[in-house]
C-alpha positions in Angstrom: 139.4 81.1 114.0 138.9 78.4 116.6 136.8 80.8 118.7 134.7 81.7 115.8 134.1 78.1 115.0 133.1 77.3 118.5 130.8 80.3 118.6 129.0 79.1 115.5 128.8 75.6 117.0 127.1 77.1 120.0 124.7 79.0 117.7 123.8 75.8 115.9 122.7 74.2 119.2 125.1 71.3 118.9 126.7 69.4 121.8 130.2 70.8 121.5 132.1 68.2 123.4 130.5 65.5 121.3 130.9 67.4 118.0 134.6 68.0 118.6 135.2 64.2 118.3 133.9 64.1 114.7 135.8 66.6 112.4 133.8 65.6 109.3 130.7 67.2 110.9 132.4 70.5 111.9 131.7 72.5 108.7 128.1 71.5 108.5 127.3 72.9 112.0 129.5 76.0 111.4 127.2 76.7 108.4 124.0 76.1 110.4 125.2 78.2 113.2 126.3 81.0 111.0 122.8 81.0 109.3 121.1 81.2 112.7 123.4 84.0 113.9 122.9 86.2 110.8 119.2 85.6 110.9 119.2 86.9 114.5 121.3 89.8 113.4 118.8 90.8 110.7 116.0 90.3 113.2 117.8 92.7 115.6 118.2 95.4 112.9 114.6 94.9 111.8 113.1 95.1 115.3 115.2 98.1 116.2 114.2 99.9 113.0 110.5 99.2 113.7 110.8 100.3 117.3 112.5 103.5 116.2 109.4 104.6 114.3 107.2 103.6 117.2 109.0 106.1 119.4 109.8 108.5 116.6 110.0 112.1 117.9 111.0 111.0 121.4 114.4 111.9 122.9 114.9 108.2 123.8 113.9 106.8 120.4 117.4 105.6 119.6 117.9 104.1 123.0 114.6 102.2 122.9 115.4 101.0 119.4 118.8 99.7 120.4 117.4 98.0 123.5 114.5 96.4 121.7 116.6 95.4 118.8 119.0 93.5 121.1 116.1 91.8 123.0 114.3 90.9 119.7 117.5 89.6 118.1 118.2 87.4 121.2 114.6 86.1 121.2 114.8 85.1 117.5 118.2 83.6 118.0 116.9 81.5 120.9 113.9 80.3 118.9 116.0 79.4 115.8 118.5 77.6 117.9 115.8 75.6 119.6 114.0 74.8 116.2 117.2 73.4 114.7 118.5 71.6 117.7 115.2 69.9 118.5 115.0 68.1 115.1 115.7 64.4 115.8 117.5 62.5 113.0 116.5 59.1 114.4 113.3 58.5 112.5 112.5 58.1 108.9 112.3 60.9 106.4 108.6 61.3 106.7 108.8 61.2 110.4 111.4 63.9 110.4 109.3 66.1 108.0 106.3 65.6 110.2 108.3 66.5 113.3 109.7 69.6 111.6 106.4 70.9 110.2 105.5 73.0 113.2 109.0 74.3 113.3 108.9 75.2 109.6 105.6 77.1 110.1 107.2 79.0 113.0 110.2 79.8 110.9 107.9 81.1 108.1 106.1 83.4 110.7 109.5 84.6 112.0 110.7 85.3 108.4 107.6 87.4 107.7 108.0 89.4 111.0 111.7 90.0 110.2 111.2 91.0 106.6 108.5 93.7 107.0 110.6 96.4 108.8 113.5 95.8 106.5 111.1 96.2 103.5 110.1 99.6 105.1 113.7 100.7 105.0 114.4 99.4 101.4 111.4 101.2 100.0 111.9 104.3 102.2 111.9 106.9 99.3 108.8 105.4 97.7 107.0 105.2 101.1 107.8 108.9 101.8 106.3 109.9 98.4 103.2 107.8 99.0 102.8 109.4 102.5 103.1 112.9 101.0 100.4 112.1 98.5 98.2 110.5 101.1 98.5 113.5 103.6 97.8 116.0 100.8 94.7 114.1 99.6 93.6 113.8 103.2 93.9 117.5 103.7 92.0 118.2 100.5 89.3 115.9 101.6 89.1 117.6 105.0 88.8 121.0 103.3 86.1 119.7 100.9 84.2 118.2 103.8 84.3 121.5 105.8 83.3 123.5 102.6 80.4 121.2 101.9 79.1 121.5 105.5 79.6 125.3 105.4 77.6 125.5 102.1 74.8 123.4 103.4 74.6 125.3 106.7 74.6 128.8 105.2 72.9 128.0 101.9 70.4 130.9 102.3 73.1 133.5 103.1 75.3 132.3 100.2 72.3 132.5 97.8 71.7 136.1 98.9 75.3 136.9 98.5 75.4 135.5 95.0 72.4 137.5 94.0 74.0 140.7 95.3 77.2 139.9 93.3 75.2 139.4 90.2 73.3 142.6 90.7 76.6 144.4 91.4 78.2 143.1 88.3 75.1 144.0 86.2 75.0 147.5 87.7 78.7 148.0 87.0 78.2 147.2 83.4 75.2 149.5 83.1 77.0 152.3 84.8 79.9 152.0 82.4 77.6 151.9 79.4 75.6 154.9 80.8 78.8 156.9 81.4 79.9 156.2 77.9 76.5 157.4 76.5 76.7 160.5 78.7 80.1 161.4 77.2 78.7 160.9 73.7 75.7 163.1 74.5 77.9 165.9 76.0 80.4 165.8 73.1 77.6 165.6 70.4 78.4 162.1 69.1 75.2 161.0 67.2 73.9 157.5 67.8 70.7 155.7 68.4 71.0 156.5 72.1 72.2 160.2 71.8 70.8 163.4 70.3 74.0 164.5 68.7 73.7 168.0 70.3 76.9 169.3 71.8 76.8 170.5 75.4 75.2 169.6 78.7 71.6 169.9 77.6 68.3 168.3 78.6 69.2 164.9 77.3 72.6 165.0 79.0 70.9 165.9 82.3 68.5 163.0 81.9 71.3 160.6 81.3 73.2 162.1 84.2 70.2 161.5 86.5 69.9 157.9 85.3 73.7 157.4 85.9 73.4 158.8 89.4 70.5 156.6 90.2 72.4 153.5 89.2 75.5 154.6 91.1 73.4 155.1 94.3 71.9 151.7 93.8 75.4 150.2 93.3 76.5 151.8 96.6 73.6 150.3 98.5 74.3 146.9 96.9 78.0 147.1 97.6 77.3 148.0 101.3 74.9 145.0 101.6 77.5 142.8 99.9 80.2 143.9 102.2 78.1 143.1 105.2 77.2 139.7 103.8 80.9 139.0 103.1 81.9 140.0 106.6 79.2 137.8 108.1 80.2 134.8 106.0 83.9 135.3 106.7 83.1 135.4 110.4 81.2 132.1 110.1 84.2 130.6 108.2 86.4 131.5 111.1 84.0 130.1 113.6 83.6 126.8 111.7 87.4 126.6 111.2 87.3 126.8 107.4 89.7 129.7 107.2 92.2 127.9 109.5 92.5 124.8 107.2 94.9 125.2 104.3 96.8 122.7 102.1 100.1 121.5 103.4 103.3 123.1 102.0 106.1 120.9 100.7 108.0 121.5 103.9 105.1 120.5 106.0 104.6 117.3 103.9 108.3 116.4 104.3 108.0 117.0 108.1 104.9 114.8 108.3 106.5 112.0 106.3 109.6 112.1 108.6 107.6 111.7 111.8 105.2 109.1 110.3 104.6 106.2 112.7 105.1 102.5 111.9 101.4 102.0 111.1 101.3 104.8 108.5 104.5 103.5 106.9 103.3 100.0 106.9 100.1 101.1 105.2 102.0 103.1 102.6 104.2 100.0 101.9 101.1 98.0 101.2 99.7 100.7 98.9 102.9 100.7 96.8 101.8 97.6 94.9 98.6 99.4 93.7 98.3 102.0 91.0 96.2 105.1 91.5 93.3 103.5 89.5 93.3 100.5 92.0 94.9 98.0 89.7 97.9 95.8 90.8 101.4 97.1 90.1 103.0 93.7 89.3 106.6 95.0 89.3 106.4 96.5 92.8 104.3 93.6 94.1 106.9 91.1 93.0 109.8 93.2 94.4 108.1 93.3 97.8 107.2 89.6 97.7 110.6 88.4 96.7 112.2 90.3 99.6 109.7 88.6 102.0 110.3 85.2 100.3 114.1 85.7 100.7 113.9 86.2 104.4 111.4 83.3 104.8 113.9 81.0 102.9 116.8 82.4 105.0 114.9 81.6 108.2 113.9 78.1 107.0 117.3 77.3 105.6 118.8 75.9 108.9 115.8 73.6 109.2 116.0 72.4 105.6 119.8 71.8 105.9 119.2 69.7 109.0 116.4 67.7 107.3 118.4 67.2 104.0 121.6 66.2 105.6 122.1 62.5 106.0 122.4 60.9 109.5 126.1 61.5 110.3 128.5 60.3 112.9 127.6 63.2 115.2 123.9 62.2 115.1 124.8 58.6 115.9 127.0 59.7 118.8 124.3 62.1 120.0 121.7 59.3 119.8 124.0 57.0 121.9 124.5 59.8 124.4 120.8 60.4 124.6 120.2 56.6 125.1 122.8 56.6 127.8 121.2 59.6 129.5 117.8 57.9 129.3 119.3 54.7 130.7 121.0 56.6 133.5 117.7 58.3 134.3 115.9 55.0 134.4 118.5 53.4 136.6 118.6 56.5 138.8 114.8 56.2 139.1 115.1 52.5 140.0 117.8 53.4 142.6 115.6 56.1 144.1 112.7 53.6 144.3 114.9 50.9 145.9 116.3 53.4 148.4 112.7 54.6 149.2 111.5 51.0 149.6 114.4 50.1 151.8 113.9 53.2 153.9 110.2 52.5 154.2 110.8 48.8 155.2 113.4 49.9 157.7 111.0 52.4 159.2 108.2 49.8 159.3 110.4 47.2 161.0 111.6 49.8 163.5 108.0 50.8 164.3 106.9 47.2 164.6 109.8 46.5 167.0 108.9 49.5 169.1 105.3 48.5 169.3 106.2 45.0 170.3 108.5 46.3 173.0 105.8 48.6 174.3 103.3 45.7 174.4 105.8 43.4 176.1 106.6 46.1 178.7 103.0 46.8 179.3 102.2 43.0 179.7 105.1 42.6 182.2 103.9 45.6 184.2 100.3 44.3 184.4 101.5 40.8 185.4 103.7 42.3 188.1 100.9 44.4 189.4 98.5 41.4 189.6 101.1 39.4 191.7 101.6 42.3 194.0 97.9 42.5 194.6 
């Protein structure tokens, strides 16, 4: 238990040796440290989850996710620890709020960054369904675009093909009707189109000739239509229209599984909108509350530090800081004094050496003059 307490003290950024002297402050800094630790833990999970989708499909995806998650968690831990430990309780409330404002803004940004990947995991099923729908609509749009370009490019050939189909259908109906009338003529069924004479007579031969003429024309039309269909199908293969089909359920599941971070993030943003473009308030509030929760969780250590009164630990820490500042100033004065003393000593030594040189030179010149 003692080790856990000291660990959370370390997480809070407190000066442990000073904090140990004031037991009434222990629980407060345990709570602050625990909040910072679990925020970093969530950040690690969030960053690792996001990085997993960045490298999705790679054999090293899990390894990269774990490595980045650890690095990201340590980075968030270090920033949170600095934010909390750097808040000075020596000023007034307004001064403390002003001092903490940049740190609160940074905490809000960290909360937003942490919450997004975790929202992706929370709404994973809904995101997969949205991605399936998106991929299916995208494939349909692609097919429609290719079909439109194909229709515009081969408008003349398609028009001729449609004319041949209409003529074939019309000929088929006429042939069926003529064949029925020929049977009536042969079997002697009286109507406004037949003579009522039984047997294969003159009228029957005439109807047979008309039927044969229509059948010959149908054969020519069908041959032309087959050639047109073969040509158009070849053009579809060349233009890639025959190679594009709608995704199956299995393919859609596979695409949703390997979707990257950007696609999943887009799908998450689209969950708060209905198909008609209006806002889905329930989903929007659910996403927003999760983000607000992590923002509050990230800002909580700062708020706790701001709301807590100036305690015995803060007083001791202030005195320790004053002592350190005083020591630094005295040390500075000491260094200045030592430097000045050293410079003065060096100056005196140089002056003495130059005096000695001048004296020696004067004595030498005087001696030389006497000798001369």
